[in-house]
C-alpha positions as CSV (number, residue, x, y, z in Angstrom):
1,M,81.8,65.5,86.7
2,A,83.6,64.5,89.9
3,K,81.9,65.7,93.1
4,K,84.0,68.2,95.1
5,K,85.2,66.7,98.4
6,E,83.5,68.2,101.4
7,V,85.8,69.5,104.1
8,T,85.0,68.1,107.5
9,V,84.9,70.3,110.7
10,E,88.0,68.5,112.0
11,E,89.9,69.4,108.8
12,K,88.7,73.0,109.2
13,L,89.9,73.1,112.8
14,R,93.3,71.6,111.9
15,A,93.7,74.2,109.1
16,L,92.7,77.0,111.4
17,Y,95.1,75.8,114.1
18,D,97.9,75.4,111.6
19,L,97.3,79.0,110.4
20,Q,97.4,80.2,114.0
21,L,100.7,78.5,114.7
22,I,102.3,80.0,111.6
23,D,100.9,83.5,112.2
24,S,102.0,83.3,115.9
25,R,105.5,82.5,114.7
26,I,105.4,85.6,112.4
27,D,104.2,87.7,115.4
28,E,107.1,86.3,117.4
29,I,109.6,87.3,114.8
30,R,108.2,90.8,114.5
31,S,108.1,91.3,118.3
32,V,111.8,90.5,118.4
33,R,112.3,93.6,116.2
34,G,110.0,95.5,118.5
35,E,110.1,99.2,118.0
36,L,113.4,99.0,116.1
37,P,112.0,99.6,112.6
38,L,110.1,102.7,113.9
39,E,113.2,104.0,115.8
40,V,115.3,103.6,112.7
41,E,112.7,105.5,110.6
42,D,112.5,108.3,113.2
43,L,116.3,108.6,113.3
44,E,116.5,108.6,109.5
45,D,114.0,111.5,109.4
46,E,115.9,113.4,112.1
47,V,119.3,112.9,110.3
48,A,117.7,114.0,107.0
49,G,116.2,117.1,108.7
50,L,119.6,118.0,110.3
51,N,121.4,117.6,107.0
52,T,118.8,119.9,105.3
53,R,119.3,122.4,108.2
54,L,123.1,122.3,107.7
55,S,122.7,122.8,103.9
56,N,120.4,125.8,104.5
57,L,122.7,127.4,107.1
58,S,125.7,126.9,104.8
59,E,123.8,128.6,102.0
60,D,122.9,131.5,104.3
61,V,126.7,131.9,105.1
62,A,127.6,131.8,101.4
63,N,124.9,134.4,100.7
64,L,126.2,136.7,103.5
65,E,129.8,136.3,102.2
66,T,128.6,137.3,98.7
67,D,126.8,140.4,100.3
68,I,130.1,141.3,102.1
69,N,132.0,141.1,98.8
70,N,129.4,143.2,97.0
71,K,129.7,145.9,99.8
72,K,133.5,145.8,99.5
73,L,133.2,146.3,95.7
74,A,130.7,149.2,96.4
75,I,133.3,150.8,98.8
76,E,136.0,150.5,96.1
77,E,133.7,152.1,93.6
78,S,132.8,154.9,96.1
79,K,136.5,155.5,96.7
80,S,137.2,155.6,93.0
81,L,134.4,158.2,92.5
82,M,135.7,160.3,95.4
83,K,139.1,160.4,93.8
84,K,137.5,161.4,90.5
85,Y,135.4,164.2,92.1
86,D,138.5,165.3,94.0
87,E,140.5,165.7,90.8
88,Q,137.5,167.5,89.2
89,Q,137.4,170.0,92.1
90,K,140.9,171.1,91.2
91,K,139.7,172.2,87.8
92,V,136.4,173.9,88.6
93,R,135.6,177.4,87.4
94,N,133.2,178.5,90.1
95,N,132.0,177.8,93.7
96,R,128.7,176.2,92.5
97,E,130.6,173.4,90.7
98,F,132.9,173.0,93.7
99,D,130.0,172.7,96.1
100,S,128.2,170.3,93.9
101,L,131.3,168.0,93.8
102,S,131.8,168.4,97.5
103,K,128.2,167.1,98.0
104,E,129.0,164.1,95.7
105,I,132.2,163.3,97.8
106,E,130.1,163.6,101.0
107,Y,127.5,161.3,99.6
108,Q,130.1,158.7,98.7
109,E,131.6,159.0,102.2
110,L,128.2,158.2,103.7
111,E,127.8,155.3,101.2
112,I,131.2,153.9,102.4
113,Q,130.2,154.3,106.1
114,L,126.9,152.5,105.4
115,A,128.6,149.7,103.5
116,E,131.1,149.2,106.4
117,K,128.3,149.1,108.9
118,R,126.5,146.5,106.8
119,I,129.7,144.4,106.5
120,K,130.1,144.4,110.3
121,E,126.4,143.3,110.6
122,F,126.9,140.5,108.0
123,K,130.1,139.3,109.8
124,V,128.2,139.1,113.1
125,K,125.4,137.1,111.4
126,I,128.0,134.8,109.8
127,E,129.6,134.1,113.3
128,Q,126.1,133.4,114.7
129,K,125.3,131.0,111.9
130,K,128.7,129.3,112.2
131,E,128.0,128.6,115.9
132,V,124.6,127.1,115.0
133,I,126.4,125.0,112.3
134,E,128.8,123.6,114.8
135,G,126.0,122.7,117.2
136,T,124.0,121.1,114.4
137,K,127.1,119.2,113.2
138,G,127.6,117.8,116.7
139,K,124.0,116.7,117.0
140,L,124.1,115.2,113.5
141,D,127.2,113.2,114.3
142,Q,125.6,111.9,117.5
143,Q,122.3,111.0,115.8
144,Q,124.1,109.5,112.8
145,Q,126.1,107.2,115.2
146,H,122.9,106.3,117.0
147,L,121.2,105.6,113.6
148,D,124.1,103.4,112.4
149,H,124.0,101.4,115.7
150,K,120.2,100.9,115.5
151,K,120.5,100.0,111.8
152,S,123.1,97.4,112.3
153,E,121.0,96.0,115.2
154,L,118.0,95.8,112.9
155,D,120.0,94.4,109.9
156,A,121.3,91.6,112.2
157,I,117.8,90.7,113.3
158,L,116.5,90.9,109.7
159,K,119.3,88.8,108.3
160,E,118.5,86.2,110.9
161,T,114.8,86.1,110.5
162,E,114.0,87.4,106.9
163,K,114.2,84.1,105.2
164,E,112.1,82.3,107.8
165,E,109.5,85.2,107.8
166,K,109.2,85.1,104.0
167,L,108.6,81.4,104.1
168,L,106.1,81.7,107.0
169,I,104.2,84.5,105.1
170,E,104.0,82.3,102.0
171,K,102.8,79.3,104.1
172,S,100.3,81.6,106.0
173,K,98.8,82.6,102.6
174,E,98.7,79.0,101.5
175,F,96.9,77.8,104.6
176,A,94.6,80.9,104.6
177,D,93.6,80.0,101.0
178,S,92.5,76.5,102.1
179,I,90.0,78.0,104.7
180,D,86.6,79.2,103.6
181,N,86.1,82.9,103.6
182,H,83.5,82.9,106.4
183,L,85.8,81.1,108.8
184,L,88.9,83.1,107.7
185,T,87.0,86.4,108.3
186,A,86.0,85.2,111.8
187,Y,89.6,84.2,112.5
188,T,91.0,87.5,111.3
189,R,88.4,89.5,113.3
190,I,89.2,87.6,116.5
191,R,93.0,87.9,115.9
192,N,92.8,91.7,115.5
193,K,90.6,92.0,118.6
194,V,92.7,90.0,121.0
195,K,95.9,91.3,122.6
196,N,98.3,88.5,121.7
197,G,96.9,87.6,118.3
198,L,95.6,84.2,119.4
199,A,92.3,83.5,117.7
200,V,92.5,79.7,118.0
201,V,93.6,78.1,121.3
202,S,93.7,74.6,122.8
203,I,92.2,73.5,126.0
204,E,94.8,73.4,128.8
205,R,94.0,72.0,132.2
206,G,90.2,72.4,131.6
207,A,90.4,76.0,130.5
208,S,91.1,77.7,127.1
209,G,94.7,78.6,126.5
210,G,95.7,81.8,128.3
211,S,92.4,82.0,130.2
212,F,91.4,81.2,133.8
213,F,87.8,80.4,133.0
214,T,87.1,76.6,133.3
215,I,85.2,75.0,130.4
216,P,82.4,72.7,131.5
217,P,83.3,68.9,131.0
218,Q,80.3,68.5,128.6
219,V,81.7,71.3,126.3
220,Q,85.2,69.8,126.5
221,L,83.8,66.4,125.3
222,E,82.0,68.2,122.4
223,I,85.2,69.9,121.4
224,A,87.1,66.6,121.5
225,T,84.6,65.1,119.0
226,R,85.6,67.8,116.5
227,K,82.1,67.9,115.0
228,K,81.5,71.6,115.4
229,I,83.4,74.8,115.8
230,T,83.2,76.0,119.4
231,I,83.8,79.6,120.5
232,D,84.9,80.3,124.1
233,E,82.2,82.4,125.7
234,H,84.7,84.3,127.8
235,S,87.5,85.1,125.4
236,G,85.7,84.9,122.1
237,R,88.4,82.5,120.8
238,I,88.0,79.4,118.7
239,L,88.7,76.3,120.8
240,V,90.4,73.0,119.8
241,D,91.3,70.0,121.9
242,A,94.8,69.5,123.3
243,A,95.4,66.3,121.3
244,L,94.7,68.0,117.9
245,A,96.8,71.0,119.0
246,A,99.8,68.7,119.9
247,E,99.5,66.9,116.5
248,E,99.3,70.1,114.5
249,K,102.2,71.7,116.4
250,E,104.4,68.7,115.7
251,K,103.4,68.8,112.0
252,I,104.1,72.6,111.7
253,D,107.4,72.2,113.6
254,G,108.4,69.5,111.2
255,L,107.5,71.6,108.3
256,F,109.9,74.4,109.3
257,A,112.6,72.2,110.9
């Protein structure tokens, strides 16, 4: 059985730095989008909410119009009954029957007055709701235009970067799979902790990339030998020498050229 090839520290450092370069490029692509995806999502929710509100208001108006028609029918029915009672009064045989029919006519008159009052109230409500509908439509048009603009902005960025991002994500997974779990966990932990997502940095002018703290010459020499993984005591990042960083950057740039 063939013995499994042991991965050297230098190979581990190269793989880690490659992964960092790829992940940094993904970060860069996503930062170009910035808050746009969230803005689009918020606007979509707002537009959906305004559409629901318009639908509910239109339903309210339709219900009020139905109520008005029902009251109009009730008025017609009351008028018809009054006419009937009036005809019956002409044929009554005594005052008791006449008074009873008079009360019925009076009752129908009150019903008509009440129905007319309700119709006026419903009409006022309809006008109020129509005003709200107009205001809501104006806001909806405005937000819809805003959404369309933001969407086209996002679509343009996505169109430009989607293919590259997909390829980068695949490569990131590929490189991550080649790194042992212990190291990968450390890399991910550092990346999540630091502001710019840089977990592996090279030494630049005697200090770790993005830091002002000078690294002692002895430690710099150790890093250059690539015999062990060194963590910067100030930033907590994994350190690589500038030559290795330059070689890997050229390699990764070539890969995505």
